SEBA-487176 format. One record per residue (C-alpha): x, z, y. Coordinates in nm, 3 decimals. Layout:
REM SEBA-487176
@u:X | w:Z | v:Y .
...
END
This chain:
REM SEBA-487176
@u:1.330 | w:0.694 | v:-0.725 .
@u:1.153 | w:0.694 | v:-1.032 .
@u:0.856 | w:0.912 | v:-1.222 .
@u:1.028 | w:1.011 | v:-1.552 .
@u:0.758 | w:1.200 | v:-1.626 .
@u:0.333 | w:1.166 | v:-1.626 .
@u:0.114 | w:1.399 | v:-1.737 .
@u:-0.238 | w:1.287 | v:-1.616 .
@u:-0.567 | w:1.441 | v:-1.717 .
@u:-0.924 | w:1.364 | v:-1.679 .
@u:-0.921 | w:1.053 | v:-1.492 .
@u:-1.120 | w:0.775 | v:-1.580 .
@u:-1.071 | w:0.777 | v:-1.939 .
@u:-0.750 | w:0.887 | v:-1.954 .
@u:-0.821 | w:1.268 | v:-2.052 .
@u:-0.493 | w:1.410 | v:-2.206 .
@u:-0.162 | w:1.169 | v:-2.134 .
@u:0.164 | w:1.288 | v:-2.098 .
@u:0.464 | w:0.970 | v:-2.127 .
@u:0.790 | w:0.936 | v:-2.041 .
@u:0.903 | w:0.650 | v:-1.806 .
@u:1.270 | w:0.430 | v:-1.827 .
@u:1.372 | w:0.417 | v:-1.505 .
@u:1.340 | w:0.063 | v:-1.461 .
@u:1.080 | w:-0.180 | v:-1.656 .
@u:0.737 | w:-0.023 | v:-1.787 .
@u:0.525 | w:-0.216 | v:-2.001 .
@u:0.116 | w:-0.150 | v:-2.076 .
@u:-0.003 | w:-0.341 | v:-2.357 .
@u:-0.432 | w:-0.308 | v:-2.397 .
@u:-0.721 | w:-0.534 | v:-2.425 .
@u:-0.968 | w:-0.507 | v:-2.106 .
@u:-1.128 | w:-0.114 | v:-2.058 .
@u:-0.840 | w:0.035 | v:-2.251 .
@u:-0.710 | w:0.244 | v:-1.983 .
@u:-0.355 | w:0.071 | v:-1.899 .
@u:-0.530 | w:-0.054 | v:-1.541 .
@u:-0.661 | w:0.357 | v:-1.485 .
@u:-0.275 | w:0.437 | v:-1.559 .
@u:-0.166 | w:0.232 | v:-1.293 .
@u:-0.406 | w:0.390 | v:-1.090 .
@u:-0.363 | w:0.762 | v:-1.146 .
@u:0.037 | w:0.649 | v:-1.005 .
@u:-0.093 | w:0.531 | v:-0.759 .
@u:-0.329 | w:0.840 | v:-0.683 .
@u:0.022 | w:1.045 | v:-0.707 .
@u:0.165 | w:0.827 | v:-0.445 .
@u:-0.124 | w:0.801 | v:-0.186 .
@u:-0.376 | w:1.099 | v:-0.266 .
@u:-0.653 | w:0.757 | v:-0.303 .
@u:-0.776 | w:0.527 | v:-0.569 .
@u:-0.699 | w:0.114 | v:-0.513 .
@u:-1.009 | w:0.028 | v:-0.665 .
@u:-1.277 | w:0.304 | v:-0.587 .
@u:-1.335 | w:0.514 | v:-0.230 .
@u:-1.583 | w:0.713 | v:-0.466 .
@u:-1.405 | w:1.068 | v:-0.644 .
@u:-1.696 | w:1.108 | v:-0.909 .
@u:-1.595 | w:0.782 | v:-1.019 .
@u:-1.251 | w:0.901 | v:-1.118 .
@u:-1.283 | w:1.243 | v:-1.251 .
@u:-1.422 | w:1.225 | v:-1.646 .
@u:-1.749 | w:1.248 | v:-1.721 .
@u:-1.855 | w:1.643 | v:-1.703 .
@u:-1.555 | w:1.760 | v:-1.584 .
@u:-1.453 | w:1.971 | v:-1.290 .
@u:-1.134 | w:1.826 | v:-1.195 .
@u:-0.860 | w:1.576 | v:-1.289 .
@u:-0.488 | w:1.670 | v:-1.193 .
@u:-0.172 | w:1.405 | v:-1.220 .
@u:0.171 | w:1.611 | v:-1.239 .
@u:0.450 | w:1.408 | v:-1.170 .
@u:0.821 | w:1.422 | v:-1.214 .
@u:1.060 | w:1.278 | v:-0.994 .
@u:1.468 | w:1.135 | v:-0.952 .
@u:1.651 | w:0.989 | v:-0.768 .
@u:2.003 | w:1.004 | v:-0.757 .
@u:2.176 | w:1.381 | v:-0.828 .
@u:1.781 | w:1.487 | v:-0.672 .
@u:1.491 | w:1.626 | v:-0.870 .
@u:1.091 | w:1.672 | v:-0.777 .
@u:0.864 | w:1.804 | v:-0.940 .
@u:0.477 | w:1.719 | v:-0.789 .
@u:0.150 | w:1.730 | v:-0.844 .
@u:-0.248 | w:1.623 | v:-0.747 .
@u:-0.572 | w:1.791 | v:-0.777 .
@u:-0.896 | w:1.693 | v:-0.707 .
@u:-1.259 | w:1.894 | v:-0.703 .
@u:-1.614 | w:1.675 | v:-0.728 .
@u:-1.762 | w:1.963 | v:-0.641 .
@u:-1.614 | w:1.968 | v:-0.303 .
@u:-1.407 | w:1.662 | v:-0.242 .
@u:-1.138 | w:1.924 | v:-0.197 .
@u:-0.747 | w:1.773 | v:-0.326 .
@u:-0.454 | w:1.991 | v:-0.392 .
@u:-0.116 | w:1.857 | v:-0.330 .
@u:0.187 | w:1.997 | v:-0.488 .
@u:0.606 | w:1.954 | v:-0.430 .
@u:0.799 | w:2.216 | v:-0.630 .
@u:0.524 | w:2.432 | v:-0.688 .
@u:0.454 | w:2.493 | v:-0.320 .
@u:0.162 | w:2.523 | v:-0.183 .
@u:0.030 | w:2.349 | v:0.152 .
@u:0.165 | w:1.999 | v:0.146 .
@u:-0.025 | w:1.670 | v:0.264 .
@u:-0.087 | w:1.364 | v:0.157 .
@u:0.174 | w:1.243 | v:0.334 .
@u:0.437 | w:1.418 | v:0.214 .
@u:0.354 | w:1.245 | v:-0.114 .
@u:0.376 | w:0.891 | v:0.005 .
@u:0.708 | w:0.966 | v:0.190 .
@u:0.832 | w:1.091 | v:-0.198 .
@u:0.704 | w:0.797 | v:-0.395 .
@u:0.724 | w:0.435 | v:-0.166 .
@u:0.506 | w:0.226 | v:-0.369 .
@u:0.432 | w:-0.116 | v:-0.387 .
@u:0.094 | w:-0.300 | v:-0.550 .
@u:-0.025 | w:-0.656 | v:-0.688 .
@u:-0.324 | w:-0.669 | v:-0.809 .
@u:-0.542 | w:-0.944 | v:-0.885 .
@u:-0.734 | w:-0.805 | v:-0.587 .
@u:-0.500 | w:-0.765 | v:-0.343 .
@u:-0.492 | w:-1.135 | v:-0.191 .
@u:-0.712 | w:-0.963 | v:0.047 .
@u:-0.415 | w:-0.891 | v:0.192 .
@u:-0.389 | w:-1.301 | v:0.300 .
@u:-0.829 | w:-1.364 | v:0.294 .
@u:-0.881 | w:-1.004 | v:0.440 .
@u:-0.938 | w:-0.869 | v:0.730 .
@u:-0.691 | w:-0.791 | v:0.906 .
@u:-0.694 | w:-0.421 | v:0.867 .
@u:-0.547 | w:-0.486 | v:0.537 .
@u:-0.272 | w:-0.650 | v:0.702 .
@u:-0.211 | w:-0.361 | v:0.972 .
@u:-0.191 | w:-0.135 | v:0.665 .
@u:0.096 | w:-0.368 | v:0.548 .
@u:0.269 | w:-0.322 | v:0.893 .
@u:0.231 | w:0.074 | v:0.878 .
@u:0.352 | w:0.105 | v:0.563 .
@u:0.730 | w:-0.032 | v:0.615 .
@u:0.669 | w:0.185 | v:0.971 .
@u:0.526 | w:0.514 | v:0.806 .
@u:0.859 | w:0.512 | v:0.508 .
@u:1.108 | w:0.372 | v:0.831 .
@u:1.010 | w:0.581 | v:1.118 .
@u:0.986 | w:0.995 | v:1.030 .
@u:0.749 | w:0.965 | v:1.420 .
@u:0.525 | w:0.698 | v:1.280 .
@u:0.226 | w:0.894 | v:1.146 .
@u:0.204 | w:1.107 | v:1.305 .
@u:0.186 | w:0.851 | v:1.637 .
@u:-0.072 | w:0.666 | v:1.454 .
@u:-0.246 | w:0.969 | v:1.373 .
@u:-0.257 | w:1.094 | v:1.728 .
@u:-0.338 | w:0.762 | v:1.816 .
@u:-0.698 | w:0.691 | v:1.600 .
@u:-0.760 | w:1.058 | v:1.689 .
@u:-0.784 | w:0.932 | v:2.022 .
@u:-0.989 | w:0.630 | v:1.969 .
@u:-1.254 | w:0.807 | v:1.832 .
@u:-1.248 | w:1.047 | v:2.120 .
@u:-1.310 | w:0.774 | v:2.330 .
@u:-1.546 | w:0.603 | v:2.142 .
@u:-1.755 | w:0.923 | v:2.136 .
@u:-1.737 | w:0.903 | v:2.499 .
@u:-1.787 | w:0.628 | v:2.593 .
@u:-2.155 | w:0.665 | v:2.435 .
@u:-2.248 | w:0.964 | v:2.627 .
@u:-2.091 | w:0.920 | v:3.013 .
@u:-2.183 | w:0.673 | v:3.279 .
@u:-1.859 | w:0.704 | v:3.477 .
@u:-1.496 | w:0.570 | v:3.408 .
@u:-1.372 | w:0.891 | v:3.601 .
@u:-1.445 | w:1.042 | v:3.308 .
@u:-1.271 | w:0.872 | v:3.047 .
@u:-0.935 | w:0.840 | v:3.245 .
@u:-0.788 | w:1.176 | v:3.113 .
@u:-0.830 | w:1.024 | v:2.752 .
@u:-0.682 | w:0.620 | v:2.828 .
@u:-0.363 | w:0.800 | v:2.993 .
@u:-0.285 | w:0.941 | v:2.654 .
@u:-0.422 | w:0.669 | v:2.481 .
@u:-0.228 | w:0.344 | v:2.661 .
@u:0.090 | w:0.556 | v:2.579 .
@u:0.015 | w:0.588 | v:2.198 .
@u:-0.094 | w:0.227 | v:2.168 .
@u:0.202 | w:0.043 | v:2.380 .
@u:0.418 | w:0.308 | v:2.156 .
@u:0.274 | w:0.232 | v:1.792 .
@u:0.246 | w:-0.161 | v:1.909 .
@u:0.563 | w:-0.180 | v:2.001 .
@u:0.711 | w:-0.038 | v:1.674 .
@u:0.440 | w:-0.304 | v:1.466 .
@u:0.619 | w:-0.606 | v:1.682 .
@u:0.946 | w:-0.492 | v:1.561 .
@u:0.929 | w:-0.437 | v:1.237 .
@u:0.680 | w:-0.727 | v:1.191 .
@u:1.089 | w:-0.939 | v:1.362 .
@u:1.268 | w:-0.697 | v:1.151 .
@u:1.103 | w:-0.857 | v:0.875 .
@u:0.985 | w:-1.229 | v:0.913 .
@u:1.356 | w:-1.339 | v:0.809 .
@u:1.295 | w:-1.139 | v:0.426 .
@u:0.973 | w:-1.284 | v:0.411 .
@u:1.103 | w:-1.654 | v:0.569 .
@u:1.368 | w:-1.643 | v:0.267 .
@u:1.122 | w:-1.546 | v:-0.031 .
@u:0.848 | w:-1.728 | v:0.045 .
@u:1.090 | w:-1.986 | v:-0.038 .
@u:1.159 | w:-1.922 | v:-0.365 .
@u:0.801 | w:-1.898 | v:-0.443 .
@u:0.625 | w:-2.157 | v:-0.259 .
@u:0.965 | w:-2.395 | v:-0.144 .
@u:0.708 | w:-2.693 | v:-0.101 .
@u:0.524 | w:-2.484 | v:0.168 .
@u:0.654 | w:-2.344 | v:0.529 .
@u:0.530 | w:-1.976 | v:0.538 .
@u:0.555 | w:-1.883 | v:0.901 .
@u:0.478 | w:-1.535 | v:1.041 .
@u:0.390 | w:-1.390 | v:1.365 .
@u:0.188 | w:-0.987 | v:1.482 .
@u:-0.061 | w:-0.990 | v:1.733 .
@u:-0.085 | w:-0.675 | v:1.914 .
@u:-0.506 | w:-0.651 | v:1.949 .
@u:-0.471 | w:-0.698 | v:2.366 .
@u:-0.326 | w:-0.948 | v:2.573 .
@u:0.063 | w:-0.905 | v:2.606 .
@u:0.093 | w:-0.981 | v:2.999 .
@u:-0.159 | w:-0.725 | v:3.052 .
@u:-0.044 | w:-0.300 | v:3.043 .
@u:-0.332 | w:-0.134 | v:2.814 .
@u:-0.407 | w:0.089 | v:3.112 .
@u:-0.569 | w:-0.176 | v:3.314 .
@u:-0.738 | w:-0.310 | v:3.071 .
@u:-0.895 | w:0.031 | v:2.927 .
@u:-1.025 | w:0.047 | v:3.265 .
@u:-1.117 | w:-0.311 | v:3.341 .
@u:-1.361 | w:-0.280 | v:2.988 .
@u:-1.493 | w:0.016 | v:3.078 .
@u:-1.845 | w:-0.152 | v:3.106 .
@u:-1.854 | w:-0.431 | v:2.847 .
@u:-1.661 | w:-0.077 | v:2.580 .
@u:-1.955 | w:0.136 | v:2.704 .
@u:-2.193 | w:-0.135 | v:2.639 .
@u:-2.066 | w:-0.231 | v:2.321 .
@u:-2.021 | w:0.214 | v:2.266 .
@u:-1.655 | w:0.149 | v:2.118 .
@u:-1.339 | w:-0.006 | v:2.214 .
@u:-1.274 | w:-0.390 | v:2.199 .
@u:-0.943 | w:-0.421 | v:2.248 .
@u:-0.641 | w:-0.263 | v:2.141 .
@u:-0.365 | w:-0.145 | v:1.894 .
@u:-0.635 | w:-0.125 | v:1.600 .
@u:-0.756 | w:-0.500 | v:1.677 .
@u:-0.373 | w:-0.606 | v:1.558 .
@u:-0.304 | w:-0.846 | v:1.329 .
@u:-0.022 | w:-1.000 | v:1.126 .
@u:-0.047 | w:-1.347 | v:1.068 .
@u:0.046 | w:-1.638 | v:0.791 .
@u:0.061 | w:-1.966 | v:0.795 .
@u:0.150 | w:-2.286 | v:0.589 .
@u:0.252 | w:-2.551 | v:0.753 .
@u:0.144 | w:-2.472 | v:1.044 .
@u:-0.232 | w:-2.348 | v:0.899 .
@u:-0.379 | w:-2.034 | v:0.781 .
@u:-0.307 | w:-1.941 | v:0.463 .
@u:-0.638 | w:-1.864 | v:0.357 .
@u:-0.782 | w:-2.197 | v:0.428 .
@u:-0.509 | w:-2.459 | v:0.242 .
@u:-0.349 | w:-2.248 | v:-0.047 .
@u:-0.468 | w:-2.233 | v:-0.367 .
@u:-0.559 | w:-1.879 | v:-0.513 .
@u:-0.252 | w:-1.907 | v:-0.773 .
@u:0.001 | w:-2.020 | v:-0.436 .
@u:-0.196 | w:-1.733 | v:-0.244 .
@u:-0.099 | w:-1.461 | v:-0.499 .
@u:0.287 | w:-1.647 | v:-0.561 .
@u:0.254 | w:-1.611 | v:-0.136 .
@u:0.184 | w:-1.143 | v:-0.171 .
@u:0.410 | w:-1.147 | v:-0.410 .
@u:0.677 | w:-1.283 | v:-0.250 .
@u:0.517 | w:-1.005 | v:0.075 .
@u:0.497 | w:-0.731 | v:-0.149 .
@u:0.902 | w:-0.870 | v:-0.289 .
@u:1.034 | w:-0.838 | v:0.060 .
@u:0.868 | w:-0.584 | v:0.223 .
@u:1.017 | w:-0.325 | v:-0.075 .
@u:1.355 | w:-0.484 | v:-0.029 .
@u:1.347 | w:-0.440 | v:0.375 .
@u:1.303 | w:-0.091 | v:0.243 .
@u:1.588 | w:-0.096 | v:0.052 .
@u:1.882 | w:-0.271 | v:0.229 .
@u:1.778 | w:-0.104 | v:0.560 .
@u:1.694 | w:0.264 | v:0.424 .
@u:1.857 | w:0.237 | v:0.065 .
@u:1.563 | w:0.386 | v:-0.134 .
@u:1.359 | w:0.125 | v:-0.356 .
@u:1.034 | w:0.117 | v:-0.388 .
@u:0.778 | w:0.194 | v:-0.716 .
@u:0.648 | w:-0.168 | v:-0.824 .
@u:0.260 | w:-0.149 | v:-1.015 .
@u:0.193 | w:-0.520 | v:-1.090 .
@u:-0.176 | w:-0.524 | v:-1.276 .
@u:-0.237 | w:-0.864 | v:-1.496 .
@u:0.092 | w:-0.937 | v:-1.470 .
@u:-0.029 | w:-1.356 | v:-1.614 .
@u:-0.306 | w:-1.373 | v:-1.424 .
@u:-0.275 | w:-1.721 | v:-1.185 .
@u:0.123 | w:-1.723 | v:-1.237 .
@u:0.288 | w:-1.995 | v:-1.506 .
@u:0.607 | w:-1.877 | v:-1.688 .
@u:0.867 | w:-1.936 | v:-1.446 .
@u:0.688 | w:-1.819 | v:-1.143 .
@u:0.709 | w:-1.507 | v:-1.444 .
@u:1.062 | w:-1.509 | v:-1.504 .
@u:1.129 | w:-1.537 | v:-1.082 .
@u:0.897 | w:-1.250 | v:-1.049 .
@u:1.091 | w:-1.033 | v:-1.295 .
@u:1.418 | w:-1.104 | v:-1.197 .
@u:1.381 | w:-1.013 | v:-0.807 .
@u:1.181 | w:-0.788 | v:-0.940 .
@u:1.528 | w:-0.644 | v:-1.165 .
@u:1.744 | w:-0.693 | v:-0.867 .
@u:1.530 | w:-0.467 | v:-0.645 .
@u:1.688 | w:-0.196 | v:-0.923 .
@u:1.320 | w:-0.048 | v:-0.844 .
@u:1.056 | w:0.117 | v:-1.095 .
@u:0.859 | w:-0.143 | v:-1.230 .
@u:0.524 | w:-0.086 | v:-1.437 .
@u:0.362 | w:-0.401 | v:-1.571 .
@u:-0.016 | w:-0.450 | v:-1.746 .
@u:-0.126 | w:-0.733 | v:-1.958 .
@u:-0.338 | w:-0.782 | v:-2.265 .
@u:-0.065 | w:-0.872 | v:-2.515 .
@u:0.329 | w:-0.850 | v:-2.607 .
@u:0.349 | w:-1.261 | v:-2.532 .
@u:0.250 | w:-1.225 | v:-2.150 .
@u:0.525 | w:-1.050 | v:-2.102 .
@u:0.801 | w:-1.250 | v:-2.232 .
@u:0.920 | w:-1.369 | v:-1.905 .
@u:0.973 | w:-1.062 | v:-1.800 .
@u:1.257 | w:-0.883 | v:-2.084 .
@u:1.475 | w:-0.659 | v:-1.914 .
@u:1.757 | w:-0.470 | v:-2.138 .
@u:1.632 | w:-0.122 | v:-2.028 .
@u:1.258 | w:-0.135 | v:-2.057 .
@u:0.964 | w:0.071 | v:-2.237 .
@u:0.716 | w:-0.044 | v:-2.363 .
@u:0.384 | w:0.163 | v:-2.457 .
@u:0.009 | w:0.091 | v:-2.638 .
@u:-0.318 | w:0.128 | v:-2.459 .
@u:-0.635 | w:0.171 | v:-2.705 .
@u:-0.901 | w:0.386 | v:-2.554 .
@u:-0.715 | w:0.623 | v:-2.300 .
@u:-0.477 | w:0.722 | v:-2.578 .
@u:-0.125 | w:0.598 | v:-2.472 .
@u:0.177 | w:0.586 | v:-2.697 .
@u:0.537 | w:0.394 | v:-2.661 .
@u:0.637 | w:0.135 | v:-2.929 .
@u:0.995 | w:0.128 | v:-3.083 .
END
């Protein structure tokens, strides 16, 4: 899976960009503020329908423009797709097209474009709240289980409805009908998460040994409530507490995927550089797991490649990315920072004030 061509219009400082990419490595070189991270952001947006930097649409659409437009040509083996996304300032609507047809959803784009992103801000996967780690697991399940997305969406819808009902009811009997379905969905989603976490664990531990050989990294999944208790029973028993709180306290919405180094929480004992290495290892392991299980390579987006990685670790990351058969987009301030990442097949682009041009 690779993006062979990308057209960007009115996305931050990228007003008119039309680029053809290598199916292997693509390097974006330019000063801070030149637009190289904006290009990564536009690729991410095309694959997720959201930004990894801002939730406010008006900050992404170029000044005084009514919308931004992204168009990509995607190739995989003998297949090719044309995908497009347009986001409007006035009403916030998003239009998604695949092969020229309307009525597609963001999830359809996300399925076509499995992406992993490594940024300086990505350490929230390790030192942020459990929501970041649930998203990590759910990304994998979205691409591994065709029915996961619908079950996950239904689960969140039932939780939202239950939380609204908790603020209006005084008797559990009126909630029971919701809880029967909610418990079924919670069990299914939690079972999938636990199975995926266990399947991913060996790949994570093996990759971590390469990047952090001085540490023993262990992982564990926590479903969000006592595994020895049926969720339906828990909902009934905790009705009074949940009613007092105004929301459902326990459940899959509290699940976590925890990481320890030598038996201690990684966020407490690892340096920022070590956390960056661990984050890289996790993203690589998950991408490689998808390739092994589904024969689908990820697209890797790496912002500020040189940040907090020494030369040896940069070379190791580059080697693993080449082995993964993935398309890779990498930003750096200078070409010297990319010396450890120079595969035979690559393209380099110069970025300056929103203008992007290929070199060589």
